C-alpha positions as CSV (number, residue, x, y, z in Angstrom):
1,M,75.6,161.4,88.7
2,T,77.8,161.9,85.7
3,S,78.4,165.5,84.7
4,G,78.0,166.8,81.2
5,T,81.8,167.2,80.8
6,N,82.5,163.7,82.0
7,Y,79.7,162.3,79.7
8,E,81.3,164.1,76.7
9,Q,84.7,162.6,77.7
10,L,83.3,159.1,77.9
11,F,81.6,159.6,74.5
12,Q,84.8,160.8,72.8
13,Q,87.2,158.3,74.3
14,A,85.1,155.2,74.1
15,P,87.0,152.2,72.6
16,S,84.3,151.7,69.9
17,S,83.0,154.1,67.2
18,Y,80.0,156.1,68.4
19,L,77.8,158.3,66.2
20,I,74.6,160.3,66.9
21,T,72.1,160.9,64.0
22,D,68.7,162.4,63.7
23,E,65.7,160.2,62.6
24,N,66.8,160.6,59.0
25,W,70.3,159.1,59.8
26,T,72.0,162.5,59.3
27,V,75.1,162.5,61.5
28,T,75.0,165.2,64.3
29,A,78.0,163.9,66.3
30,A,80.9,161.5,65.9
31,N,83.4,160.5,68.5
32,T,87.2,160.6,68.2
33,T,87.4,156.8,67.8
34,F,85.3,156.9,64.6
35,L,87.1,159.8,63.2
36,T,90.5,158.1,63.8
37,W,89.3,154.8,62.4
38,T,88.0,156.4,59.1
39,G,90.4,159.4,58.8
40,Y,87.6,161.9,58.4
41,G,87.5,165.2,60.3
42,S,84.4,166.2,62.3
43,E,83.5,168.8,59.7
44,D,83.4,166.0,57.0
45,I,81.0,163.8,59.0
46,V,78.6,166.1,60.8
47,G,75.7,166.9,58.6
48,T,76.4,163.9,56.3
49,S,73.8,161.1,55.8
50,L,75.3,158.0,57.3
51,P,74.3,155.8,54.4
52,R,76.5,158.0,52.1
53,L,79.5,156.5,53.9
54,M,78.5,153.0,52.7
55,P,79.0,151.2,49.3
56,I,75.9,151.1,47.1
57,G,75.0,147.6,48.1
58,D,75.0,148.4,51.8
59,R,73.0,151.6,51.1
60,L,70.2,149.5,49.5
61,L,70.4,147.1,52.5
62,H,70.1,150.1,54.8
63,S,67.1,151.5,53.0
64,T,65.3,148.1,52.7
65,H,66.2,146.5,56.0
66,T,67.9,148.7,58.6
67,A,65.9,151.9,58.3
68,P,62.5,150.2,58.3
69,R,63.4,148.0,61.2
70,M,64.5,151.1,63.2
71,Q,61.1,152.7,62.4
72,L,59.3,149.6,63.4
73,I,61.0,148.5,66.7
74,G,63.5,151.3,67.4
75,T,66.6,149.1,67.4
76,V,68.9,147.1,65.1
77,S,71.7,144.8,66.1
78,E,75.0,143.9,64.5
79,V,74.2,144.6,60.9
80,S,77.1,143.5,58.7
81,L,78.2,146.3,56.3
82,E,81.2,148.3,55.1
83,I,82.2,151.9,55.8
84,I,84.2,153.8,53.1
85,D,87.0,155.7,54.8
86,V,88.6,159.1,53.8
87,E,90.9,157.3,51.3
88,G,88.1,155.3,49.7
89,Q,89.0,152.0,51.4
90,R,86.2,149.8,52.5
91,R,86.3,148.7,56.2
92,A,84.2,145.8,57.4
93,A,82.1,146.7,60.4
94,L,79.1,145.7,62.5
95,L,76.4,148.4,63.1
96,T,74.2,148.5,66.2
97,A,71.7,151.3,66.7
98,V,68.9,152.4,69.1
99,R,66.4,155.2,69.0
100,S,66.6,157.6,72.0
101,V,64.3,160.4,73.1
102,R,66.0,163.7,74.0
103,A,65.0,165.8,76.9
104,D,63.2,168.2,74.5
105,G,61.0,165.4,73.3
106,G,62.8,165.0,69.9
107,A,64.2,161.7,68.8
108,E,67.8,160.8,67.8
109,I,69.6,157.6,66.9
110,W,72.6,156.3,68.8
111,V,74.9,154.3,66.5
112,I,77.8,152.0,67.5
113,I,80.1,150.9,64.7
114,F,82.3,148.0,65.7
115,S,85.2,147.2,63.4
116,A,84.7,143.6,62.3
117,H,88.5,143.0,62.7
118,E,88.4,144.3,66.3
119,R,85.3,142.2,66.9
120,R,87.0,139.1,65.6
121,Q,90.1,139.9,67.7
122,Y,87.8,140.3,70.7
123,E,86.2,137.0,70.1
124,L,89.5,135.3,69.7
125,E,90.7,136.8,73.0
126,L,87.5,135.6,74.6
127,V,88.0,132.1,73.3
128,A,91.7,132.1,74.4
129,A,90.7,133.3,77.8
130,L,88.1,130.6,78.1
131,R,90.6,128.0,77.0
132,R,93.1,129.2,79.6
133,A,90.5,129.0,82.3
134,E,89.6,125.5,81.2
135,E,93.2,124.4,81.2
136,S,93.8,126.0,84.6
137,E,90.8,124.2,86.0
138,A,92.1,120.9,84.4
139,R,95.5,121.5,86.0
140,S,93.9,122.2,89.4
141,L,91.8,119.0,89.1
142,R,94.9,117.0,88.1
143,A,96.8,118.5,91.0
144,E,94.0,117.8,93.4
145,A,93.7,114.2,92.1
146,G,97.5,113.8,92.6
147,L,97.3,115.0,96.2
148,Q,94.4,112.8,96.8
149,H,96.3,109.8,95.4
150,L,99.3,110.7,97.6
151,A,97.0,110.8,100.6
152,L,95.6,107.3,99.9
153,H,98.7,105.5,98.4
154,D,102.1,104.6,99.6
155,S,104.8,106.6,97.9
156,L,107.3,103.8,97.6
157,T,105.2,101.0,96.2
158,G,102.2,102.9,94.8
159,L,99.9,100.5,96.7
160,P,97.0,101.8,98.8
161,N,98.3,102.9,102.2
162,R,96.6,102.4,105.6
163,A,94.0,105.2,104.8
164,G,93.3,103.8,101.4
165,L,93.0,100.2,102.8
166,A,90.4,101.3,105.3
167,A,88.2,102.7,102.4
168,I,88.8,99.5,100.4
169,L,87.8,97.2,103.2
170,E,84.7,99.1,104.1
171,K,83.6,99.0,100.4
172,N,84.4,95.3,100.0
173,I,82.6,94.3,103.1
174,S,79.4,96.3,102.3
175,E,79.3,95.0,98.7
176,T,80.0,91.3,99.4
177,L,77.7,88.9,97.5
178,P,75.6,86.6,99.6
179,D,77.6,83.5,98.7
180,M,81.0,85.2,99.1
181,K,83.1,86.3,102.0
182,V,85.9,88.9,102.4
183,A,89.2,87.4,103.3
184,V,91.9,89.6,104.8
185,L,95.5,88.3,104.7
186,F,98.0,90.2,106.9
187,V,101.4,89.7,105.4
188,D,104.5,90.6,107.6
189,L,107.9,90.0,106.1
190,D,110.3,87.9,108.2
191,H,113.6,89.4,109.4
192,F,113.2,92.5,107.3
193,K,115.1,94.6,109.8
194,S,118.2,92.5,109.1
195,V,118.1,93.6,105.4
196,N,117.9,97.2,106.4
197,D,120.7,96.8,109.0
198,S,123.1,94.9,106.7
199,L,122.4,96.4,103.3
200,G,120.9,99.8,104.2
201,H,117.5,101.4,103.8
202,K,117.8,101.8,100.0
203,A,118.1,98.0,99.7
204,G,115.2,97.6,102.1
205,D,113.1,99.9,99.9
206,E,114.1,97.8,96.8
207,L,113.0,94.7,98.6
208,L,109.7,96.2,99.5
209,S,109.1,97.3,95.9
210,I,109.8,93.8,94.7
211,V,107.5,92.2,97.3
212,S,104.7,94.6,96.4
213,R,104.9,93.6,92.7
214,R,105.0,89.9,93.5
215,L,102.1,90.1,95.8
216,T,100.1,92.0,93.2
217,S,100.9,89.4,90.5
218,A,99.8,86.5,92.8
219,V,96.2,87.7,93.4
220,R,93.3,87.6,91.1
221,H,92.2,90.8,89.3
222,T,89.5,91.2,91.9
223,G,92.0,91.2,94.8
224,I,93.6,94.2,96.3
225,V,97.1,94.6,97.8
226,A,97.9,97.4,100.2
227,R,101.0,98.4,102.2
228,S,99.8,98.9,105.8
229,A,103.1,100.1,107.3
230,G,106.8,99.4,107.1
231,D,107.2,95.7,106.0
232,E,103.5,94.9,106.5
233,F,101.2,94.3,103.6
234,V,97.5,93.4,103.5
235,V,95.7,91.4,100.7
236,V,91.9,91.7,100.4
237,E,90.1,89.1,98.3
238,H,86.6,87.7,97.9
239,V,86.4,84.0,98.5
240,S,83.6,81.4,98.7
241,A,85.3,79.4,101.5
242,L,88.2,79.4,104.0
243,S,90.0,77.0,101.8
244,D,90.2,79.6,99.0
245,A,92.0,82.0,101.4
246,T,94.5,79.3,102.6
247,V,95.3,78.4,99.0
248,L,95.9,82.1,98.3
249,A,98.1,82.4,101.4
250,Q,100.2,79.4,100.2
251,R,100.6,80.9,96.8
252,L,101.7,84.2,98.3
253,L,104.4,82.4,100.3
254,E,105.7,80.5,97.3
255,T,105.8,83.7,95.3
256,L,107.8,85.5,98.0
257,N,110.2,82.6,98.5
258,S,111.7,83.0,95.0
259,S,115.1,84.5,95.3
260,M,115.8,88.1,94.4
261,I,119.0,90.0,93.7
262,I,119.5,93.1,95.8
263,E,122.7,95.1,95.9
264,G,124.4,92.3,94.0
265,L,123.4,89.7,96.7
266,E,120.9,86.9,96.5
267,V,118.1,87.4,99.1
268,I,115.5,84.9,100.0
269,C,112.4,86.5,101.4
270,S,109.8,84.9,103.6
271,A,106.7,86.1,105.4
272,S,104.2,85.3,108.1
273,I,100.6,85.5,107.1
274,G,97.5,85.9,109.2
275,I,94.1,85.1,107.7
276,A,90.7,86.5,108.9
277,L,87.3,86.2,107.2
278,A,84.4,88.7,107.5
279,D,81.6,86.6,108.9
280,D,79.0,89.2,108.1
281,R,78.5,92.6,106.4
282,G,78.4,94.4,109.7
283,V,82.0,93.5,110.8
284,D,84.2,96.5,111.6
285,P,87.1,96.7,109.1
286,D,89.5,97.5,112.0
287,V,88.3,94.4,113.9
288,L,88.9,92.3,110.8
289,L,92.4,93.7,110.4
290,R,93.1,93.1,114.1
291,R,92.0,89.4,113.8
292,A,94.3,88.9,110.8
293,D,97.1,90.6,112.8
294,I,96.6,88.3,115.7
295,A,96.8,85.3,113.4
296,M,100.0,86.7,111.8
297,Y,101.7,86.8,115.2
298,R,100.7,83.2,115.7
299,A,102.3,82.3,112.4
300,K,105.5,84.1,113.5
301,A,105.4,82.2,116.8
302,R,105.2,78.9,114.8
303,G,108.5,79.6,113.1
304,R,107.7,82.1,110.3
305,N,107.2,81.5,106.6
306,T,103.8,80.1,107.2
307,W,100.2,81.1,107.5
308,E,97.6,80.9,110.3
309,V,93.9,81.4,110.4
310,H,92.4,83.6,113.1
311,D,91.2,81.7,116.1
312,P,88.3,83.5,117.9
313,A,89.5,82.0,121.2
314,E,92.8,83.7,121.0
315,S,93.5,86.7,123.2
316,D,92.9,90.1,121.7
317,P,95.9,92.4,121.5
318,A,93.6,95.1,122.8
319,V,94.0,93.5,126.2
320,N,97.8,93.8,125.8
321,R,97.4,97.4,124.9
322,M,95.4,98.1,128.0
323,R,98.2,96.5,130.0
324,L,100.8,98.6,128.2
325,L,98.7,101.7,128.8
326,G,98.9,101.2,132.5
327,E,102.6,100.6,132.3
328,L,103.0,103.8,130.3
329,R,101.0,105.9,132.8
330,H,103.3,104.6,135.6
331,G,106.4,105.1,133.4
332,I,105.6,108.8,132.9
333,E,105.0,109.3,136.6
334,A,108.2,107.3,137.5
335,G,110.4,109.3,135.2
336,Q,111.1,106.5,132.7
337,L,110.9,108.8,129.6
338,R,114.2,109.7,127.9
339,V,114.7,112.4,125.4
340,H,117.3,111.8,122.6
341,Y,118.3,114.5,120.2
342,Q,119.1,114.3,116.4
343,P,121.2,117.1,114.9
344,R,119.7,119.4,112.3
345,I,122.3,120.5,109.8
346,N,122.6,123.5,107.5
347,V,122.9,121.8,104.1
348,A,125.0,124.5,102.5
349,T,127.6,124.8,105.3
350,G,127.5,121.5,107.1
351,V,127.2,123.3,110.4
352,I,124.8,122.2,113.1
353,S,121.7,124.5,113.3
354,G,119.9,122.8,116.1
355,V,118.4,119.5,117.2
356,E,115.1,117.7,117.2
357,A,114.0,116.2,120.5
358,L,112.8,112.6,120.2
359,V,111.2,110.8,123.1
360,R,112.1,107.2,124.2
361,W,110.6,105.0,126.9
362,E,113.0,103.2,129.2
363,H,110.7,100.2,129.9
364,P,111.7,98.2,132.9
365,T,111.5,94.8,131.1
366,R,111.3,95.6,127.4
367,G,114.2,98.0,127.3
368,L,114.4,101.3,125.3
369,L,111.1,101.6,123.3
370,Q,110.8,103.8,120.2
371,P,107.9,106.3,119.8
372,I,106.2,103.9,117.4
373,D,105.7,101.5,120.3
374,F,103.7,103.9,122.5
375,I,102.9,107.3,121.0
376,D,99.7,106.2,119.4
377,L,98.7,104.6,122.7
378,A,99.4,107.9,124.5
379,E,97.4,109.8,121.9
380,E,94.4,107.5,122.1
381,S,94.4,107.5,125.9
382,G,95.0,111.2,126.6
383,L,98.3,110.6,128.2
384,I,99.9,112.6,125.4
385,R,99.3,115.8,127.4
386,D,101.5,114.7,130.4
387,L,104.0,113.0,128.1
388,G,104.3,116.1,125.8
389,A,104.6,118.4,128.7
390,R,107.5,116.4,130.2
391,V,109.3,116.1,126.8
392,L,108.9,119.9,126.2
393,D,110.2,120.7,129.7
394,E,113.2,118.4,129.4
395,A,114.1,119.6,125.9
396,I,114.0,123.3,127.0
397,R,116.0,122.5,130.1
398,Q,118.6,120.7,128.1
399,G,118.7,123.4,125.4
400,T,119.4,126.0,128.1
401,Q,122.2,123.9,129.4
402,W,123.8,123.5,126.0
403,S,123.5,127.2,125.3
404,R,125.6,127.9,128.3
405,L,128.4,125.5,127.4
406,A,131.6,127.2,126.5
407,A,132.3,124.7,123.8
408,V,129.2,125.7,121.9
409,H,129.7,129.0,120.1
410,T,126.1,129.6,119.2
411,P,122.9,128.8,121.0
412,V,121.3,125.5,120.1
413,E,117.9,125.6,118.5
414,I,115.5,122.9,119.8
415,A,112.7,121.4,117.8
416,V,109.9,119.5,119.7
417,N,107.0,117.6,118.2
418,L,103.4,118.4,119.0
419,S,100.8,115.7,118.6
420,A,97.3,116.2,117.1
421,R,95.8,116.0,120.6
422,Q,98.2,118.5,122.0
423,L,97.2,120.9,119.2
424,I,93.6,121.0,120.5
425,D,94.6,121.1,124.2
426,P,93.3,124.4,125.7
427,Q,96.3,124.3,128.1
428,L,98.9,124.1,125.3
429,I,99.7,127.8,125.1
430,G,100.1,128.2,128.8
431,M,102.2,125.1,129.1
432,V,104.7,126.4,126.4
433,E,104.8,129.9,127.9
434,A,105.4,128.5,131.4
435,A,108.2,126.2,130.2
436,L,110.0,129.0,128.4
437,A,109.7,131.2,131.5
438,R,110.9,128.5,133.9
439,Y,114.3,128.2,132.2
440,D,114.5,131.7,130.8
441,F,114.8,130.2,127.3
442,E,114.8,132.4,124.3
443,P,111.5,131.6,122.4
444,N,113.1,132.0,119.0
445,L,115.3,129.0,119.8
446,L,112.3,126.7,120.2
447,T,110.5,125.3,117.1
448,L,107.3,123.3,117.5
449,E,106.6,120.7,114.8
450,I,103.0,119.8,113.9
451,T,102.2,117.1,111.4
452,E,100.4,118.0,108.2
453,T,97.5,115.7,108.9
454,A,97.0,117.3,112.4
455,L,96.7,120.7,110.8
456,M,94.1,119.4,108.3
457,D,91.9,117.8,110.9
458,N,90.5,121.2,111.8
459,P,92.3,124.0,109.9
460,A,90.3,126.9,111.5
461,E,91.2,125.7,115.1
462,A,94.7,125.0,114.1
463,F,95.1,128.5,112.7
464,T,94.0,130.0,116.0
465,V,96.4,127.8,118.0
466,L,99.3,128.4,115.7
467,T,98.7,132.2,115.8
468,A,98.7,132.2,119.6
469,L,101.9,130.1,119.7
470,K,103.6,132.4,117.1
471,A,102.7,135.4,119.4
472,L,105.0,133.7,122.0
473,G,107.9,134.1,119.6
474,V,108.5,130.4,118.9
475,G,109.1,128.9,115.5
476,L,106.5,126.6,113.9
477,A,107.1,123.8,111.4
478,I,104.8,121.5,109.3
479,D,106.1,117.9,109.9
480,D,105.8,114.9,107.5
481,F,104.8,117.3,104.6
482,G,103.5,115.4,101.6
483,T,101.8,112.6,103.5
484,G,98.6,114.4,104.1
485,Y,96.3,116.6,102.0
486,A,97.3,120.2,102.9
487,S,95.7,123.0,100.9
488,L,98.3,125.4,99.5
489,T,96.1,128.2,100.8
490,Y,96.5,127.0,104.3
491,L,100.3,126.7,103.9
492,K,100.4,130.3,102.7
493,D,98.1,131.6,105.4
494,F,99.4,129.7,108.5
495,P,102.2,131.4,110.4
496,I,104.7,128.6,109.5
497,D,108.5,129.0,109.5
498,E,109.5,125.6,108.3
499,L,108.3,122.8,106.0
500,K,109.7,119.4,106.8
501,I,109.7,117.1,103.8
502,D,108.7,113.5,104.7
503,R,111.5,110.9,104.7
504,S,109.5,108.6,102.4
505,F,110.2,111.1,99.6
506,V,113.8,111.9,100.6
507,S,114.7,108.2,100.5
508,G,114.0,108.1,96.8
509,L,116.3,111.0,95.8
510,G,118.7,109.8,93.1
511,S,116.8,106.6,92.5
512,N,113.1,107.6,91.9
513,D,112.3,110.5,89.6
514,G,108.9,111.0,91.1
515,D,110.3,111.4,94.6
516,S,113.0,113.7,93.3
517,A,110.4,115.9,91.6
518,I,108.2,115.9,94.8
519,V,111.2,117.0,97.0
520,A,112.2,119.7,94.5
521,S,108.6,121.0,94.4
522,C,108.3,121.0,98.2
523,I,111.6,123.0,98.5
524,Q,110.4,125.5,95.8
525,L,107.0,125.7,97.5
526,A,108.6,126.5,100.9
527,H,110.8,129.2,99.4
528,A,107.8,130.6,97.5
529,V,106.0,131.3,100.7
530,G,109.1,132.5,102.5
531,I,109.8,129.6,104.8
532,R,112.7,127.1,105.3
533,A,112.7,123.7,103.7
534,V,114.0,120.8,106.0
535,A,114.6,117.3,104.7
536,E,114.1,114.3,107.0
537,G,115.7,110.9,106.8
538,V,118.8,111.8,104.9
539,E,120.9,108.7,104.9
540,T,123.4,109.0,102.1
541,D,125.9,111.5,100.8
542,G,124.1,111.4,97.5
543,Q,120.9,112.5,99.0
544,R,122.7,115.3,100.8
545,S,124.4,116.4,97.5
546,T,121.0,116.4,95.7
547,L,119.4,118.4,98.5
548,L,122.2,120.9,98.3
549,S,121.7,121.3,94.5
550,M,118.0,121.8,95.1
551,G,118.6,124.6,97.6
552,C,117.3,122.8,100.7
553,D,118.0,124.7,103.9
554,L,118.3,122.1,106.6
555,A,118.6,118.3,106.8
556,Q,118.7,115.6,109.4
557,G,119.1,111.9,109.3
558,Y,121.5,109.0,109.8
559,H,123.9,110.4,107.3
560,Y,124.7,113.1,109.8
561,S,123.9,111.3,113.1
562,R,121.5,109.0,114.8
563,P,119.4,110.4,117.7
564,L,121.8,110.6,120.6
565,S,121.5,110.9,124.4
566,P,122.2,114.3,125.8
567,E,125.7,113.2,127.0
568,H,126.7,111.8,123.6
569,L,125.2,114.7,121.7
570,T,127.2,117.1,123.9
571,N,130.4,115.4,122.7
572,W,129.0,115.4,119.1
573,I,128.4,119.1,119.2
574,T,131.8,119.8,120.7
575,S,133.6,117.8,118.0
576,H,131.6,119.1,115.1
577,T,131.9,122.7,116.3
578,R,135.7,122.4,116.1
579,A,135.6,120.5,112.8
580,T,135.8,122.2,109.4
581,P,132.4,122.2,107.7
582,D,132.1,120.1,104.6
583,L,131.1,122.5,101.9
584,N,131.0,120.1,99.0
């Protein structure tokens, strides 16, 4: 309970003017705020009738309105009046009063006099605070909408990506009119790899951008164009008959066949198109896409630059995937996995900081397969546990060997990718701990990379797993940042050491203002939460220079080196350790 001394202190130091009067409005006490505001001394006020401090007009208002109202209901609220200060100046004010019963049974009136100027200032501050809150909420909504757009759209072309396409297909199939059908046209560019190999990835990106615009211009306003992956596009359109879809496919080919100028060279683009129709509203969008994909491969087999309609009698690639799954299971057991390593470079010094371990599959008949050819299959089948364990073991074993080389002056840090399935594997922590112990490898030299989307699937569970991994002493990185929908709160709270900026944004440095802004923001964000920023897919010196100016910590990509076998990377490390770092 507040003591008498404290109560008196609160009364005197209150930010507003407080007075106490008897029932006849004779002042019995005035606080310091009122005395300071009016310039009176306490002896001038105490014993004075409050109305005497008002101009004649306000006195009349007091006697005809305020006093009777106080007698009737015991309270008045925000009566506008003026108070004459010690110098005779009138001060606009608002008066609020309430009758109170003392402990001895007598009555007194508590009066609050609020300076109208202070009240107006207070209101303005409230309005400004409300406006700031509204603007902050609007910025948050815009940022959330921007992240949502990034999650559902391709950063290069602005078209819906695979995730966005899935939502579009589901909506179009469910809302198809009775006399219409949904046509899916799977468009795969012919010989796109040759453009990348001969002119570079920048030229390839320019070609993809031109193709996206041409495809969009060739469909009706009801049609949708999406970029599924790489050089694969999907067109979704409502048609009344199969002939409408084939006419559209021919129009798409003619549009793409027009020459385009890229890097000063005339390029003729062609594509193979597969067509599939939704025969009923219950068809699975993935099934529809797979049918169009099968037809597209038939078009390629026929010589490319043509279209094919899905034939229900044609073999389903799911069967081929089952065959490949069996081969992968055997390949893991037979030791057909190979681990290549890509250097990670300190952007400021040009000195190697470590390497990222990247798995390959030495297939007995198809040659060296890239992760894109089998990782998804391993994820879906559960083979990723054995595959991931073998890659981690081999990477740590190789890292131990490199750290002991006389030619290497500092230990080599190893970064290893963890899949979404591995992240929820209850044996993951024990597997990592056992591998470190097996080779007596320093935990701080190992960084485990987890994709942003894997973290967002189950943030709570991911936090628990990452915390346990961090307790082992290993580093943790968010891979492919910007392609998912990570909350900034998660990024701040997760025990993360690195943020790896997705190559799709890095590729636009110097040519795309949006990508440059995203990369700069990611770097600033990483540094704001106290972690390193790592750029993936650096392919040109211009990109390196831009990253340097942005303060990026580490980078990797073909500009520095392709992924190399352990033997070739040993030579690379030796030669680059002796070389003078490029500090430009």
